[in-house]
Structure formats: structure tokens, C-alpha cells
N, C-alpha and C positions, 0 to 999 in steps of 0.2 A: 229220431222218432220214425216209426214205420210209416211208409207211404204206400198207397195202393194204386197199381197201374193196371190198366186194361189194354192189352195189346192185341192187334188184329193182324192177320196174315196179309201179305200183299194182294192175295186174291179177294180179300174183303169179306169172306164168309166165315172164317174159322177163328174162334177165340183161342189164342195161343197161350195166354196166361191170364189167370183171374186172381185178383188180390195178391199180386206179387209183392213181397216185402222187400223194401230197399232201404239203405241207410240214410238216404237224403231225398229231398223232393226232386222230381224229375225236372229236366230243363223245360223251358216254356214250350208248350205244344206237345211234349213227349207223352203226356197222359192220354191224349185224344186217340180214339180208336179209328176214326175216319173223318174225312171232311164232311161238314153238315150238308145234307141233301137239299135240293131246291125247296124253297118254301120257308127256310130259316129254322127248321127243326134242329135242335141241338143234340149232339151225340153224347151218351153217358161217358164221363171221364173219371177223374179222381173223386172218390167219395168225399163229401164235405163234412161228415160227422164221424165220430169214433176216433178222431185223431188229435183230440185236445190233450192237455197236460193232466187230465184227471187221473189216469193210472199212476203217473209218477207222483202226483200230489198225495194220492191214497197211500202209496208206499211210504212216503215220508211220514205220514200220520201214524203208520204202523211201526216204522223203523225207530222213530224217536222213543216211544214207550218201550220197545224191545231193548234198546241200549240202556235206558234207565233201569229196567228190570235187572239186566246183567250187572250193572254197577252196584245196585242195591244188594244183589245176591253176593257179590264179592265182599262188600262191607259187612253184611250179616255173617258170612262165613268166617271172616277175620275176627269178628267180635266173639262168636261162640266157640271157635276152635282156638286152642292155645298150643304153642310150641316153644317152651322156654329155652330150648336148645337151638333155635333157628339161627342165631347169630354165630353159632359155632360152625366153622367150615366143615363141610362134609356131612352135616346132620341131615336128617330126613329119612324116608323109607329106604331100606336096603334089600336087594334081592338075595336069595340064597346063593351059596357058593356054586359057581359054574354058569350063572345066568348074567346077562348083561344088565346094566342099570336101565337101559331102554326097555327091557322086557316088562318092567312094571307099568310103563306108560302104554305099551301095546295091550297088556291085559286090561288095563282100565278102559282104554278106548274100545276094545272089543266087547267088554261087558256093557258099556254104554250103548253101543250099536245094537246089541241084542235086546237091551231094555227098551230102546226106542221103537223097536219094530211094532209092538202092539199099540204104542202111543201114536205112531205115524198113521195107523189105520183110523184113528179117531179124528185126525185133522182133515177137514173137508178137502176132497180131491177136486181136480179140475175137469173130471169126466163130463159132468153135466154141461159145463160151459163149452167144453170142446165139442160135444155132440151138437149143441145149439149152433156153434159156429159152422160145423160141417153141413148142417141142414140149410143154414142161410147162405153159405157159399154155393151149395148146389142150386138153390133157388135163384141166386144171382146169376149163375152161369146160364140157366134156362132163360131168364129174363133178358140177358144181354144177347143171347143167340136169337131170340124172337125179335128184339129191337133191330138187329142187323138185317133181318129178313124183311121186316115191314117198313122200317124207317118212319113209322107213325109216331107222332109226338106222345100220345098216351103210353105207348110201349117204351119209348125212350125215357119217359118220366118214371115208369115202373122199374126199368133197369137201373136208373140212378138211385132210386130209393132202396132197391135190393142190394146194391153195392154199399150204400151207406149203412144198411142194417148189418151186412156181413162185416164191415169194418168195425162197427161198434161191438159186435160179438167177439171179434178177435182181440180187441182191446180188453174186453172182459176176461178172456182166457189169460192174457198176459198178467192182468191184475191179480187173478186168482193164483196163478203160479207164483208170483212174487210174494203174495200173502202167505202162501204155504211154506215157501222157503224160509221166510223170516220167522214164522211161528216155530218151525222145527229147529232152526238155528238157535233161537232163544232158549228152548227147552234143553237142547243138547249142551249149550254153553253153561247154563245155570247148574245142570247136573254135573258137568265137568268141574266147575268151580267148587261145588260142594264136595265132590269126591277128592279133589286135590287137597282141600283143606283138611278133610277128615283123615286121609291116608298119608298126609305129609309128603305129597309128591311135588317136587320142585324141579321142573324141567330146565329152567334158566340156569340153575345152579349146576345141573348135570352137564350142561354144555359149556360151562366155564364162565358164566355171567354171575359174578359175585356182588355182594353189597347192594342187593335189590330189596326194597321194602317188601315185607311178607305179603301185604295185600296185593301188590303188583305181581308178585311171584305166583300166587295162587290164581289170580285172574288170567295171567298169561298161560299158565299150565292148563287151566280149565278150557281156555279157547283152543289150545292145541289138542287136548284130549277130545273135546267136543267135535272137532273137525273130522274125527274118525280115523280108522287104521290106515287107509290109503295115503292121505296127506301126511300122517305121522311117519309112515314108512318112507315116503319120498324125502321128507325132511331129514330123518335119521341117516338115510343112505347118502344124502348130499353132505351131511356133516362128516360122516365116516370117510367119504371119498376125499374130502378136503384134508382130513387128518392124515390119510395114507399118502396123499400127494406131498404134504409138508414133510412127512417122515422120510419119504424117498428122496426128496431134495436135500434134506439134512444129511442123509447117509451118503449121497453122491458127493456132497461138499467135503466130507471127511475122507 
């Protein structure tokens, strides 16, 4: 989970990093910016809010329905689409002469990417949350700078509150990003499954994985197509390299 550190230069006047994201909580005392001044005033350290498990919990509540939607889509696609020849080896969509079998999947993935472009614009972006975080981060920087100058308890309290507000705003940005990714993944995967079922695209069969139930085949193919052209290109390139390596080894052995 992200933690937020406020670091001070050895000179004691310059804030070197504000709201620095780290993979783990700092060691004891690492978050403090300076020793408390005389009088017992406390220096703002790590924000106490905005670091709960709420973003992760929210993602779980969105992820579970998304997975259910994908499973239901695969079951529905299997129900309304029929391929009586599926159990026949080599059945499924075929490219025209001169094109690779993988070309069909690239075309499907490319078409899906273009189709999703206007849909992606309808999914709420993180711009507003990011702008809010930027404003609160700037406000926190000013509050901390003032607290370092005055060491007055009210200013220190204001700086701590500003840090907490910025931490909460950043958690909101992360949550919105995750929500957007999950939403677009769900749409792309469902459309990929529907396309695979309708066009009889069977990626697992093409790469040599036979005797797979058709429901699992179209679900896997839909996931692969929905990932887009770049991951598909990387996967196909890896498969082709493996085949070329195996062929070269067999040739060398003979």
C-alpha cells in the first residue's frame, strides 16, 4: 500500500519530497520531517487518512461483478452460437490463401480496438480526481513550508490536515484508475467472446491445444482478442520463435 513521506533537507527549511509513494511503510521515525521544537509542538509526518483498504475493497466489489459478467457472456455466446463441426480437427474460420491463421485474430483485435475508442470516451476519466489531487498536493506543500517556518502548533495542525487531504485525494485517483481499467476490460472481453463465438475463432486450437470444450475455447479466445493487438502480437511472436527454435534444433540433430 502506498505510504506518504515528508522529507526535509538537512538545512531544515526546504521540503525535498511531498507525498512520496513508497511500497512499504517507512522505518520508525523515518516519516518525521524534523525534531519537535521546544514546547512540545508536533511536526507533521505521515498522513493518517487516505491509506485504508477502501480502494482495494472497492476494486473487489467491481472486479467480482466484472468476472461474473464475462462468465455469463461466455455461457450466453455458447448457447446462441452453434458450430456442429467444432469437434472436427482443423475446423473453424480459415483465412484466404497467403495469409497466416493468426491474421484472423489480429483483424478481430484491431476491429475491437477501433470499436472501443468511442466507448472509452464514455467511461468516466480520472482527470477530475487527478486535478483535485494536484490542487491538494500544492496546498499541502504550502502548508508544510509555512509550518517549517513558524513551528506554530496551529500551522503544524493545518499542514497535517493538508497532507491527509492530499493522501485521500491520491487514493481516490488510484480507485478511479482501477475502476476505469476494470470497466474497459469487461467491455473488451465480452465483445471479444461474442466475436470469437460468432466468427468461429479458436485460438487455442490454432496453437495446438486440442480437445478443449468450446465454451472454454471461445472464452480464452475472447480474452486474447480483447487484450488488443500489442499483447496478441507479442504472444504470436513468442510462439513463432519457439517453433523456429524447435525446428532449428531438429534440423541440427539430423
